[in-house]
N, C-alpha and C positions, 0 to 999 in steps of 0.2 A: 386115544393113544397119541394121535398126531397133536392134539391140543396140549397134551402133557409135555411132549418134546419141545414144542414151540415155547411153552411156559419156561422150561428149564434153560433153553437157549437165551431167552430174554433175561432171566435172572443172572446167568453167567455174564452176559454182556454188560448188565448194570453193575455187576461186581468188578469187572475188569476196567470199566470206564474210568473210575477214579485213579486206578493204578497207572493207566495210560496217560491220564492228565498230569499226574505228578511227574512221570518220566519226561513228558513233553516240556513241562515247565522247568524241570531241572536242566535239560539240555539247552533250553532257551536262555535261562539265567546264566549258565556257563558261557554260552556264546556271547551274550551282551557284556558280561563282566570282563571276559578276555579282550574283547574289542576295546572296552573303556580303558583298562590298565595298560594295554599295549599302546593305544593312542597317547596316553599320558606319558609313557616312557619315551616314545618317539619324539614327542614335542620337546623333550629335554635334550635331544641330541644336537650338538653344535656341529654344523657342517662347514667344510672349507673346500674351496675350488683351487686346485693346483694346476698350473700350466707347465707342461713339460716341453722345453725347447730342445729338440734333438741336436746332437753334434753335427758338425759339418760332414764328417766322414763316418757313416754307419757301416762298419765292416762286419758286423755280426748278423747272423740269420735271425728270423723271427723266433727261433728257439730261445734266444735270450729273453724276449718278451714273454714267452710261455713260462719260463722259469720265474720271472718277476710276478706274473699273475698267480702262480702256485704258491710262492713264498710270502707275498705281501697281501694278497686279497682272499686267501682261503682261511677264514676265521670261523671255525666250527667248534662248538663245545657243547657239552651236555648241560642243559638248564634244569636246575632243581625245582621242586614244587614251590618254594618261596619265591624264587626268581620268576617263575612262569606265571603263577596265579596271584601273586601279591605285587611284585615289582613290575610285572608286564614286560620282562626283558625279552628282546628279540635279537636274532643274529643280524650283524651289520650288513649293509649292502653298499655297493660301489657303482659308480657310473664312469665308464670309459667313453670319452667324447672326442669327436673330430668335427671341427667347426670352421666355417669360412665366414669372415666378416668383411664385407666389401672386397672380397677376393683374396684376403689374407688368411692363410690356413693355420690353425692352431690345434695342438693336442692338449686335452684336459683330462683330469681325474677328479671326481668329487668324492670326498672321503669324510668320515667323522674326524673332528679336529684332534681327538686323542690318539689317532693312528697316523697323524701327519709325519711324525719322526720316522716311523717304520717304513712308510711309503717312500720317503726320501732316501733312506739308507739302502733299501732294496733296489730302487731305481739307479742310484749311483753305483751299486754293486755290478749291475749289468751294463750300464752306459755311463762310465766315469766322467765323460766329457759333456754330458747333458746338463741342463740347468732346470731346476725345479723352483718355482716361485708361486706365491699366493696371489691370486687375482680376484677381482670383483666378478660376480656372476653376470655373464654377457646377456642372459635372457631378460634381465631387468630393464634393458633399453626399450623393449616392447612391452608397454604397460597393459594393453588390452586390445582385443580384436572386436571391433564394433563397426557399424555403418559410419560412425563419425570419427573413428580413429585414423591415424596416418598409415597404419600398417595392415597388410593382408598376410594370411598364413595358410599354407596347405601342408598337411602332415599325414602320416600313416604309420602303422606298426607292421611287424613282420612275424611270420611263424613258419615252421617247417611243414612241408607238404606231406611228409611220411612220419612214422613214429620216431621218437627222439633218439632211439638207439642207432639209427642210420645217419652217418655224418655227411656234412657238406664237403666240398673240395677244399683241401687245406694246403698250407705252404709246402708240405712234404710232396703233395701231388704236383706242385709247380717246380719241384727240384731245389727249393731254397734251403733245404736241410744240408745239401752238399756243399754250400758256399761256393757256387760257381763264380767265374770272373764276372765283373760288373757288366761287361758288354753282352753277356749271355743270360743275364738274369731276366726272368719274367715275373714281376712282382704284381700280384693281384690288387694291391692297394694303390698302385700308381694311377690307374684310370679314375679312381675315386678322388684322389688329391688333385689330379688335373681338372676334373669337373668342378670341384670346389674352388679351385683357384681361377676359374674362368669367368666367374660372375663379376658384375660391375658394382659401382658405388651405389649404396642404398639397398643392396641385396645381401642376404645371409642364407647359409645352408648349415643345418645342424644335424648331427647324428649322435645318438647316445645308445650305449650297450650297458644296460643295468644288470648287475649280477650279484648273486649271493650263493654261498655254498649250498649244494643240493641236499635237501632234507625231505624232499617230496616222498610221500609214502603211497603205495598202491595196495589195495585190499587183496589179500591172498585168496584165490578161489578155493572153495571147499572149507573155509574156516569162517568163524563169526567175527573175531577181532584181530586176527593176525594180519600183519602188513609186511611189505618188503620194499626195498629201495629201487632206484632206477636201474642199477646194474642187474639185479635179479629180474626186473621187469624186461630188460633188454634180452636176457637169456631166454625168458619165456616167449618173447616176441620171435626170436630166431627159431626156437623149437616149433612154434606154431607155423612159421613160414615153411619149415621143412617137413611138416607133418605128412603132406601128401607124397613125399618122396621117401618116407620111412616105411620099412617093411620088416617082417619077421621070417627068419629062415630056420627050418627044422634041422637040428644036428642029428648025426647018426645015432646018438644015444637017446633020442626022443626029446631032448630039451630044445628050447627056442633061443635064438640070438637076434637082437635088433640090429638092423642094418640101414644106414642112411646113405642114399645115393643122390646127392644134389646134382642137378644139371650144371653144365659148365657156365651157362649164362647167369646163374645165381651165385657163383663163387665170389665175384668182386663184391657183391652186396654183403655176403656173409663175412668175408674177410674184413671189410671196412667196419662192420658192426662189431666184430670181435676186437679190433684195434681200438675202437672208441672207448670200450669199457676198461681199457688198460690205463686210462688217464683220469685225473680228477675232474669231476663234473660240477658245473654251476647251473643253478636255475637262472634263466636269462630272459630278458625282455628287450626288444630292439624297437627304436622309434626314430623317425627322421622327419625333419620339417624344412620347408622352404619359406623363408620370411623375407618380405620386401616392402618398401614403400609402395603405396598404391599406384603411384604414377610410373614406377619402373617394374612392377610385377610382371614377370615373363612366364607365360604359360608353357613355353618350351622347357624352361628350367624346372618347372613343376613336374613335367613328364620325365625329364632326364634323371631327377633324383630318385625316382621310383625304380630305376634300373641299376643302382649302384652295387647290388649284390648278385647280378646275373652271372658274373665270372666264377662264382663259387658253386654254381649249379651242376649237379650230376643227376639228370632227370631220372635215371633208373634207380639211383640210390637215394638221394635227397636234395632238396633245394629250399631256399627261402622264398616265400611268396607274400605279396602285399595284402594286408587286411586293414579294416577300420579307417579307411580314407575319409578325409573331411571334404566331401564333395556331394553334389546333388543326388547321386545314386549311392549314397553311403550305405543304405540298407538294400543293396542291389539284389540280394537273394530273397528279399521280401516281396511277396506278391503285390501288396499294396504299393510299395515304393516303386515298382516297375511302372505303374500307371500314374502314380501321384508322387513325383520326385520332391525332395525337400525344397522348401523355399529358400531364397537367398539369406533371409534372416536366420533361419535354422542352420544353414551351412556356416554362417559366421559364428553362431553359438557353438557349433561343433569345433570350429577352429579355435575359439577362445578356450574351450575345455581342453583341447589338445595342448595349447600353450601352457595352461595351468599345470597339467599333468607332466609335461616336459620339464617345467621349472621345478616341480617338486620331485623329479626323478621317480615318478610313481609307477610302480609295478607290484611291489610287495607291500603287504599290509595296507591296502587301499581303503578309502572311505567306505562307510557302511553300505552305500547304495550299490557298490560293486559286488557285494556279497549276496545281493538279492537277485536271483536269476529267475526271471519270468519267461514263460514260453511265448513263442510267436503266436498271435500278433500283438500281445500285450506289451512286450518289452520295448519296441520302438515307439509305442503310443504313450506309455506311461513315463519312460525314460528316453526321450528322443535326442538328448544332447550329449550323450556319452556312450562309449562302448565298453564292453568287458575286455580286460586285458588277456593276452595269451602268454603263458609262461612255458618255455621249452628248456631242454637240457642241452647245453653245449659244453664240451670239455675244453681243457686249457689249450689244446692244439688248435681247435676251431676259433677260440677267442683271440689267440695270438695272430691268427690269419686275418681276422677282421680288423684288428687294431694293433698296428706295429709301425715303427719308423721305416720309411722307405730307404733303400740303399742309395749309393752315389749316382746310379744311373738316372735317377729322377732329378733333373736340374731345373726346377721351377722357382722363379724368384719370389713367388707368393708364399712359399713355405719357409718360415723363419728358422734359421739354424744358427748354432754357435759357430762363429767364423774362426775363432782362434782356440787352440788347445790350452787348457789350464794345467799347471804342474806345480808341485811344491818347490820351494826354494832349496838350493843345495845346502847341505849341512855344514860345509866348510867356508861359508861366507864370514868375513871378519866382522867382529862386533864393534 
């Protein structure tokens, strides 16, 4: 009897094996085909780097930049089967950048060339006195990071320490939505610009915030194929956090009612999470680099640039933390790396990889190697010279907090501004 059962199990296994093989090959073919057509589509996108020179007097709050991000950069549309599986069409992504070159601070936006006109009109709509101009990519000055090159580079990426639904400290928390008098403003971007403007000749500091409209899907528990978006995932995260404070009360008629009694210390977290879901969300990747000639490379500046997001931290709610640093303890959580740190040559290869990914503004639709996730300790052994990116969700309020023009209170000569106001000529001029 036992032999008969084993025989039938064996026969069923052999019968299911070809079906499983076909399903596996089908999913693999779909994966590689989508990667190929998308890479082909992306290679045809022409990019342009726009420098935004802010006006001399920025009288508007970061709310204006939030409106610009919502109107100009949120390009979400439904892709049909032909676009997705044959043309390889993808949603556009954008890079908001703050850069210091020899201590001179610049604001940049990298966009597809076909959207250049829209970006300009939306920027002028919020900041009429600003100047928008096409410039060369500043990263091309640094050709490569090798033992023989003239440049050295340190870089890292950032992620949220808690689930995406919990926000960082925003400009509203700093009171900038109230448009206070200039002498009373506390602008969180001011210390970043001050740091960027303090470096000397031969040094550069780069910051990029790469964004695309959020289309991230989460698998819905209890279902096979159903998914939900980040807003629904946020709601589920909140309910999970409140689960231990949720109880049932028996009514006089014998029915039950659910009652949630969250403690006072959790109310700021729940309120902040609820407010974050009220605004448009972007999938976001953040990367910073300190680049300098080897003879002037300053370790203090390398350490300083790691702290540029500290003012946005609310430890009980959320904050940005550094990951993927190009240094000897790059795989610091790795048991092997703690005892055998990376050699100087491997650190330089990490830095060169960071330079390449920064230049490509790479976070979304990365090369195939990023899609192969191997468990520890295989990953750092087989792929020792790059990290997997981390994508998080930030809404327009958070993005405008991280990237906006400072007010008049920041009087640094290293930040270029438009010194004179432009206006149309009067209509009654004699011809």
